[in-house]
ZAVO-231934 format. One record per atom (N, C-alpha, C, O): residue in one letter; x, y negated, z. Coordinates in nm, 2 decimals, always signed. Each point is the difference from the previous one (the first is absolute). Example, Ala and Ser with C-alpha at 12.3 -4.5 7.8 and 13.67 -1.06 7.14 Angstrom:
// residues 2
 code      x      y      z
    A  +1.32  +0.57  +0.78
    A  -0.09  -0.12  +0.00
    A  +0.09  -0.12  +0.00
    A  +0.10  +0.00  +0.07
    S  -0.14  -0.11  -0.14
    S  +0.09  -0.11  +0.00
    S  -0.08  -0.11  +0.08
    S  +0.05  -0.11  +0.01
***
This chain:
// residues 93
 code      x      y      z
    M  -2.28  -4.96  +0.20
    M  -0.04  +0.03  -0.09
    M  -0.06  +0.13  -0.02
    M  -0.08  -0.02  +0.09
    D  +0.06  +0.12  -0.12
    D  -0.09  +0.08  -0.05
    D  +0.06  +0.11  -0.05
    D  -0.06  +0.02  -0.10
    L  +0.20  +0.16  +0.12
    L  +0.03  +0.06  -0.09
    L  -0.14  +0.10  -0.02
    L  -0.06  +0.06  +0.09
    M  +0.02  -0.07  -0.25
    M  -0.05  +0.07  -0.10
    M  +0.04  +0.10  +0.01
    M  +0.12  +0.02  +0.01
    Y  -0.22  +0.11  +0.00
    Y  +0.10  +0.10  -0.05
    Y  +0.05  +0.05  -0.17
    Y  +0.06  +0.10  -0.03
    D  -0.13  -0.22  -0.07
    D  +0.01  -0.02  -0.17
    D  +0.18  +0.00  +0.04
    D  +0.08  +0.09  -0.03
    D  -0.06  -0.21  +0.11
    D  +0.21  -0.09  +0.03
    D  +0.06  +0.09  -0.01
    D  +0.09  +0.00  -0.08
    I  -0.13  +0.14  +0.16
    I  +0.16  +0.16  +0.02
    I  -0.03  +0.06  -0.14
    I  -0.10  +0.03  -0.06
    P  +0.20  -0.04  +0.05
    P  +0.05  +0.07  -0.15
    P  -0.06  +0.14  +0.09
    P  -0.01  +0.04  +0.11
    S  -0.01  -0.01  -0.25
    S  -0.11  +0.17  -0.04
    S  +0.14  +0.10  +0.10
    S  -0.06  +0.08  +0.07
    S  +0.17  -0.08  -0.07
    S  +0.10  +0.06  +0.00
    S  +0.00  +0.02  +0.18
    S  +0.06  +0.10  +0.05
    L  -0.14  -0.21  +0.03
    L  +0.06  -0.04  +0.12
    L  -0.10  -0.01  +0.07
    L  +0.01  -0.05  +0.10
    Q  -0.17  +0.09  -0.14
    Q  -0.14  +0.02  +0.08
    Q  -0.04  +0.09  +0.09
    Q  -0.06  +0.01  +0.11
    N  +0.14  +0.08  -0.19
    N  -0.03  +0.14  +0.10
    N  +0.11  -0.03  +0.11
    N  -0.02  +0.06  +0.11
    M  +0.13  -0.14  -0.13
    M  +0.07  +0.01  +0.17
    M  -0.07  -0.12  +0.07
    M  +0.03  +0.00  +0.12
    F  -0.13  -0.11  -0.16
    F  -0.13  -0.09  +0.07
    F  -0.07  +0.10  +0.02
    F  +0.03  +0.03  +0.11
    D  -0.09  +0.02  -0.13
    D  -0.11  +0.15  +0.00
    D  +0.01  +0.02  +0.13
    D  -0.07  -0.03  +0.10
    I  +0.19  +0.10  -0.12
    I  +0.08  +0.08  +0.13
    I  +0.02  -0.11  +0.11
    I  -0.07  +0.02  +0.10
    V  +0.13  -0.11  -0.09
    V  +0.09  -0.06  +0.12
    V  -0.12  -0.13  +0.02
    V  +0.04  -0.10  +0.06
    G  -0.16  +0.10  -0.10
    G  -0.08  -0.16  +0.04
    G  +0.15  -0.13  -0.07
    G  +0.13  +0.02  -0.02
    A  -0.25  -0.15  +0.01
    A  +0.08  -0.11  -0.06
    A  +0.06  -0.06  +0.09
    A  +0.09  -0.06  -0.06
    E  -0.07  +0.04  +0.17
    E  +0.15  -0.05  +0.05
    E  +0.12  +0.07  +0.02
    E  +0.11  -0.05  -0.03
    K  -0.15  +0.24  +0.10
    K  +0.15  -0.04  -0.06
    K  +0.08  +0.08  -0.09
    K  +0.10  +0.06  +0.01
    F  -0.23  -0.10  -0.12
    F  +0.06  -0.02  -0.17
    F  +0.03  -0.12  +0.02
    F  +0.11  +0.01  +0.05
    L  -0.13  -0.12  -0.05
    L  +0.05  -0.12  -0.02
    L  +0.18  -0.05  +0.06
    L  +0.08  -0.07  -0.04
    E  -0.10  +0.17  +0.16
    E  +0.12  +0.01  +0.06
    E  +0.08  +0.11  -0.08
    E  +0.01  -0.11  -0.06
    I  +0.02  +0.16  +0.02
    I  +0.01  +0.11  -0.06
    I  +0.11  -0.06  -0.11
    I  +0.12  +0.01  -0.01
    I  -0.26  -0.12  -0.09
    I  +0.06  -0.06  -0.09
    I  +0.12  -0.06  +0.01
    I  +0.11  +0.03  -0.04
    G  -0.19  -0.16  +0.16
    G  +0.13  -0.09  +0.01
    G  +0.11  +0.04  +0.06
    G  +0.10  -0.06  -0.04
    V  -0.07  +0.15  +0.13
    V  +0.14  +0.08  +0.01
    V  +0.03  +0.10  -0.13
    V  +0.11  +0.05  +0.01
    Y  -0.18  -0.01  -0.11
    Y  +0.04  +0.11  -0.08
    Y  +0.03  -0.11  -0.14
    Y  +0.09  +0.03  -0.08
    A  -0.18  -0.18  +0.08
    A  +0.01  -0.04  -0.19
    A  +0.11  +0.01  +0.01
    A  +0.09  -0.02  +0.09
    G  -0.10  +0.07  -0.31
    G  +0.13  -0.03  -0.07
    G  +0.11  +0.14  +0.05
    G  +0.11  +0.01  -0.05
    S  -0.16  +0.06  +0.12
    S  +0.10  +0.13  +0.02
    S  -0.07  +0.11  -0.10
    S  -0.12  +0.02  -0.05
    V  +0.24  +0.06  +0.03
    V  -0.04  +0.18  +0.00
    V  +0.03  +0.04  +0.14
    V  +0.08  -0.02  +0.09
    V  -0.23  +0.12  -0.13
    V  -0.03  +0.09  +0.17
    V  -0.03  +0.13  -0.03
    V  -0.10  +0.04  -0.05
    Y  +0.23  +0.02  +0.09
    Y  -0.08  +0.13  -0.05
    Y  +0.01  +0.14  +0.15
    Y  +0.09  +0.06  +0.06
    F  -0.30  -0.07  -0.05
    F  -0.02  +0.12  +0.04
    F  +0.10  +0.16  -0.02
    F  +0.02  +0.06  -0.10
    P  +0.01  -0.03  +0.20
    P  +0.03  +0.14  +0.04
    P  -0.07  +0.10  -0.01
    P  -0.11  -0.05  +0.04
    S  +0.08  +0.20  -0.07
    S  -0.15  +0.05  +0.00
    S  +0.01  +0.02  +0.11
    S  +0.10  -0.01  +0.06
    S  -0.25  +0.08  +0.02
    S  -0.02  +0.02  +0.08
    S  +0.09  +0.15  +0.03
    S  -0.01  +0.03  +0.12
    K  +0.09  +0.05  -0.19
    K  -0.01  +0.11  +0.02
    K  +0.22  -0.05  +0.02
    K  +0.09  +0.04  +0.08
    N  -0.09  -0.10  -0.14
    N  +0.16  -0.05  +0.09
    N  +0.00  -0.04  +0.11
    N  +0.09  +0.00  +0.08
    I  -0.19  -0.05  -0.06
    I  -0.08  -0.09  +0.17
    I  +0.03  +0.08  +0.11
    I  +0.08  -0.03  +0.10
    R  -0.17  +0.18  -0.11
    R  -0.07  +0.09  +0.02
    R  +0.15  +0.09  +0.02
    R  +0.01  +0.03  +0.12
    R  +0.09  +0.00  -0.22
    R  +0.14  +0.09  +0.03
    R  +0.05  -0.09  +0.08
    R  -0.05  +0.02  +0.11
    G  +0.10  -0.11  -0.11
    G  +0.07  -0.12  +0.10
    G  -0.09  +0.03  +0.18
    G  +0.08  +0.02  +0.08
    M  -0.22  -0.01  -0.01
    M  +0.02  +0.06  +0.06
    M  +0.00  +0.17  +0.03
    M  +0.03  +0.06  +0.11
    R  -0.07  +0.02  -0.24
    R  +0.02  +0.09  +0.05
    R  +0.13  +0.03  +0.06
    R  +0.02  +0.04  +0.11
    N  +0.08  -0.05  -0.21
    N  +0.16  -0.05  +0.08
    N  +0.02  +0.00  +0.08
    N  +0.10  +0.07  +0.03
    R  -0.18  -0.16  +0.08
    R  +0.04  -0.09  +0.14
    R  -0.04  +0.04  +0.06
    R  +0.03  -0.02  +0.12
    D  -0.19  +0.17  -0.16
    D  -0.09  +0.09  +0.06
    D  +0.12  +0.11  +0.06
    D  +0.02  +0.06  +0.10
    I  +0.03  -0.07  -0.21
    I  +0.12  +0.17  +0.03
    I  +0.11  +0.00  +0.08
    I  +0.07  +0.07  +0.08
    V  -0.08  -0.18  -0.16
    V  +0.22  -0.05  +0.16
    V  -0.05  +0.03  +0.07
    V  +0.04  +0.10  +0.06
    R  -0.22  -0.18  +0.02
    R  -0.05  +0.00  +0.14
    R  -0.02  +0.09  +0.02
    R  +0.04  +0.02  +0.12
    R  -0.11  +0.09  -0.16
    R  -0.06  +0.14  +0.09
    R  +0.18  +0.08  -0.02
    R  +0.03  +0.08  +0.09
    Y  +0.12  -0.11  -0.25
    Y  +0.07  +0.14  +0.07
    Y  +0.07  +0.01  +0.08
    Y  +0.08  -0.09  -0.01
    N  -0.07  +0.16  +0.11
    N  +0.11  +0.08  +0.06
    N  +0.09  +0.10  +0.05
    N  +0.04  +0.06  +0.10
    G  -0.04  -0.07  -0.22
    G  +0.16  +0.10  -0.08
    G  -0.05  +0.11  +0.03
    G  +0.10  +0.06  +0.05
    Y  -0.19  +0.00  -0.05
    Y  -0.02  +0.16  -0.02
    Y  -0.11  -0.01  -0.07
    Y  -0.04  +0.12  +0.01
    N  -0.10  -0.22  -0.11
    N  -0.10  +0.00  -0.07
    N  -0.02  +0.01  -0.07
    N  -0.11  -0.04  -0.02
    I  +0.21  +0.08  -0.10
    I  +0.02  -0.10  -0.13
    I  -0.12  +0.04  -0.05
    I  -0.07  -0.08  -0.06
    L  +0.05  +0.22  +0.06
    L  -0.08  +0.14  -0.06
    L  -0.12  -0.08  +0.03
    L  -0.06  -0.04  -0.10
    E  -0.01  +0.01  +0.22
    E  -0.12  -0.02  +0.07
    E  +0.00  -0.17  -0.12
    E  -0.04  +0.02  -0.11
    L  +0.06  -0.09  +0.14
    L  +0.03  -0.08  -0.08
    L  -0.06  -0.01  -0.14
    L  -0.11  -0.02  -0.04
    S  +0.25  +0.06  -0.03
    S  -0.06  +0.04  -0.15
    S  -0.13  +0.07  -0.02
    S  -0.09  +0.00  -0.08
    R  +0.11  +0.02  +0.14
    R  -0.17  +0.14  -0.04
    R  -0.14  -0.12  +0.14
    R  -0.05  +0.04  +0.10
    E  +0.04  -0.13  -0.15
    E  -0.08  -0.10  +0.09
    E  -0.03  -0.07  -0.06
    E  -0.12  -0.03  +0.03
    Y  +0.18  -0.04  -0.15
    Y  +0.12  -0.08  -0.06
    Y  -0.07  +0.01  -0.16
    Y  -0.06  -0.08  -0.07
    D  +0.11  +0.23  +0.05
    D  -0.01  +0.08  -0.08
    D  +0.13  -0.06  -0.17
    D  -0.02  -0.03  -0.11
    I  +0.16  +0.06  +0.20
    I  +0.03  -0.06  -0.03
    I  +0.17  +0.07  +0.06
    I  +0.02  +0.03  +0.12
    S  +0.07  -0.02  -0.23
    S  +0.06  +0.16  -0.03
    S  +0.08  -0.10  +0.16
    S  +0.00  -0.11  +0.03
    S  +0.09  +0.29  +0.04
    S  +0.10  +0.01  +0.14
    S  +0.11  -0.14  -0.07
    S  +0.01  -0.09  +0.08
    S  +0.06  +0.07  -0.19
    S  +0.10  -0.02  -0.06
    S  +0.00  -0.15  +0.02
    S  +0.07  -0.08  +0.06
    Y  -0.25  +0.07  -0.16
    Y  +0.01  -0.16  +0.02
    Y  -0.01  -0.07  +0.12
    Y  +0.08  -0.09  +0.02
    V  -0.21  +0.15  +0.12
    V  +0.08  +0.00  +0.15
    V  +0.08  -0.06  +0.06
    V  -0.01  -0.11  +0.06
    S  +0.14  +0.21  -0.11
    S  +0.11  -0.03  +0.01
    S  +0.10  -0.09  -0.06
    S  +0.12  +0.00  +0.03
    K  -0.20  -0.12  -0.14
    K  +0.04  -0.06  +0.00
    K  -0.04  -0.14  -0.04
    K  +0.07  -0.09  -0.05
    I  -0.22  +0.12  +0.09
    I  +0.01  -0.12  +0.11
    I  +0.00  -0.06  +0.11
    I  -0.06  -0.10  +0.04
    I  +0.18  +0.18  +0.06
    I  +0.00  -0.03  +0.15
    I  +0.13  +0.01  -0.05
    I  +0.05  -0.09  +0.07
    K  +0.03  +0.13  -0.12
    K  +0.13  -0.03  -0.11
    K  -0.01  -0.10  +0.01
    K  +0.05  -0.06  +0.10
    K  -0.11  -0.02  -0.22
    K  +0.02  -0.11  -0.01
    K  -0.07  -0.15  +0.11
    K  -0.01  -0.11  -0.04
    Y  -0.02  +0.15  +0.14
    Y  -0.07  -0.03  +0.13
    Y  +0.12  -0.01  +0.08
    Y  +0.07  -0.10  +0.04
    E  -0.06  +0.18  -0.03
    E  +0.20  +0.03  +0.09
    E  +0.10  -0.09  -0.10
    E  +0.07  -0.10  +0.02
    R  -0.08  +0.14  -0.08
    R  +0.12  -0.09  -0.11
    R  +0.00  -0.13  -0.01
    R  +0.11  -0.03  -0.05
    E  -0.19  -0.08  +0.06
    E  -0.04  -0.13  -0.03
    E  -0.05  -0.04  +0.16
    E  -0.06  -0.10  +0.03
    N  +0.10  +0.21  +0.10
    N  -0.08  -0.05  +0.15
    N  +0.15  +0.05  +0.07
    N  +0.00  -0.01  +0.12
    W  +0.09  +0.06  -0.16
    W  +0.09  +0.06  +0.09
    W  +0.07  -0.08  +0.09
    W  +0.01  +0.02  +0.12
    D  +0.05  -0.16  -0.19
    D  +0.01  -0.13  +0.08
    D  -0.05  -0.02  +0.11
    D  +0.07  +0.03  +0.10
    E  -0.18  -0.07  -0.08
    E  -0.16  -0.02  +0.04
    E  +0.08  +0.08  +0.20
    E  +0.05  -0.04  +0.10
    D  -0.10  +0.17  -0.15
    D  +0.07  +0.15  +0.16
    D  +0.09  -0.09  +0.05
    D  -0.01  -0.05  +0.12
    L  +0.15  +0.01  -0.24
    L  +0.09  +0.01  +0.12
    L  -0.03  -0.16  +0.05
    L  +0.05  -0.07  -0.09
    Y  -0.10  +0.02  +0.15
    Y  -0.10  -0.16  +0.05
    Y  -0.09  +0.00  +0.11
    Y  -0.06  -0.11  +0.02
***
């Protein structure tokens, strides 16, 4: 059986165009009948930015990081404190 473009619901045709027939059928096979949420690219990039801030933080460069990422120094501090809170026990071992 051949997949015809008209077989694909219009709401999914853009996904088909992006990933191609083989990957589209694979995705449908995994997620058929499910409701799937895709976060915005802004949310994905925020996580990437925050990890980069934590990785680059040296204890003294909050102002530099805040300028580079165009966020407040208090927000940089909040990102770092959140990371430290979530990972404090890993540092013990």
